[in-house]
Structures are given as structure tokens and as C-alpha cells.
C-alpha positions in Angstrom: -2.6 -21.1 16.0 -2.1 -17.9 14.1 -2.7 -17.9 10.4 -2.4 -15.1 7.9 -5.4 -14.9 5.6 -4.7 -16.7 2.3 -5.6 -13.7 0.0 -3.1 -11.3 1.7 -0.2 -10.5 -0.6 3.2 -10.0 1.0 6.2 -8.9 -0.9 9.8 -9.7 0.0 10.3 -6.0 0.7 7.6 -6.0 3.4 4.7 -4.5 1.4 1.4 -6.1 2.5 -1.8 -5.7 0.5 -5.3 -6.8 1.5 -7.4 -7.1 -1.7 -10.6 -7.3 0.2 -10.2 -3.9 1.8 -7.8 -2.4 -0.7 -5.5 -1.3 2.2 -1.8 -1.7 2.1 0.8 -1.7 4.8 4.6 -1.6 5.1 6.4 -3.9 7.6 9.8 -3.4 9.1 12.3 -6.3 8.8 11.3 -8.0 12.1 7.6 -7.6 11.3 8.1 -9.2 7.8 10.1 -12.1 9.4 7.3 -12.7 11.9 4.7 -12.7 9.2 6.8 -15.2 7.2 7.2 -17.4 10.2 3.5 -17.3 10.9 2.8 -18.2 7.2 5.2 -21.2 7.6 3.2 -22.5 10.5 5.6 -21.6 13.3 4.2 -21.1 16.8 5.0 -18.3 19.3 7.8 -20.3 20.9 9.5 -21.0 17.6 9.1 -17.5 16.4 10.6 -16.1 19.6 13.6 -18.4 19.3 14.3 -17.3 15.6 14.0 -13.6 16.4 16.0 -13.8 19.6 18.8 -15.7 17.8 18.8 -13.3 14.8 18.3 -9.9 16.3 19.7 -8.0 19.2 16.5 -7.8 21.3 15.7 -9.1 24.8 12.9 -11.5 25.4 10.7 -9.0 27.3 10.9 -6.4 24.5 10.2 -9.1 21.9 7.2 -10.4 23.8 5.7 -6.9 24.0 6.4 -6.2 20.3 5.0 -9.5 19.3 1.7 -9.1 21.1 1.3 -5.5 19.9 2.1 -6.7 16.3 -0.4 -9.5 16.5 -3.0 -7.1 17.9 -2.4 -4.8 14.9 -2.7 -7.7 12.5 -6.1 -8.6 14.1 -7.2 -5.0 14.0 -6.6 -4.9 10.2 -8.2 -8.3 9.7 -5.0 -9.8 8.3 -5.3 -13.0 10.4 -7.7 -15.8 9.8 -10.3 -15.9 12.5 -10.5 -19.2 14.4 -13.5 -18.1 16.5 -16.1 -15.3 16.3 -16.6 -13.0 19.2 
């Protein structure tokens, strides 16, 4: 299960701030929605359904975007780690 680190601040406009590193990021509307869905405990299947229903994107494109996005979140240590390694 994906979880956003508890100390990550996320504004309604898509501004993300990591107080541990001091870094900040800006999200596009879909990225912001995915972050909010993750924070609400939704899994990949639920997130996919919400995004496909709301935006004009095909499932293949969304899958690619989603996994790239999650990879970026991991790269910047914005997700809680469930295992080390």
C-alpha cells in the first residue's frame, strides 16, 4: 500500500513541501488528485477508476503516468517506506 509521509505538506493548489529536505514541488491537477487519493487510502485500482472517469485519458497512458509518478515520489522520498532495500 502506498502512503505519503505524514510530514509532507500539500496545498490545494498542488504545492508540495518536504520539511525534512526543505524541497518543494508543484503538481499538475492529475498529480494532485493522485496524491490526495493515496492520502485517503485508495489503492491503484480505485485511483485508476477515479482518474479514468474524471479525465480524458486512456488506461495505458494512465498506467504509464501513474508508475512514473510513483517512481518520482519514491525518488524524492515523499512516500513512506514499507521495506528497506
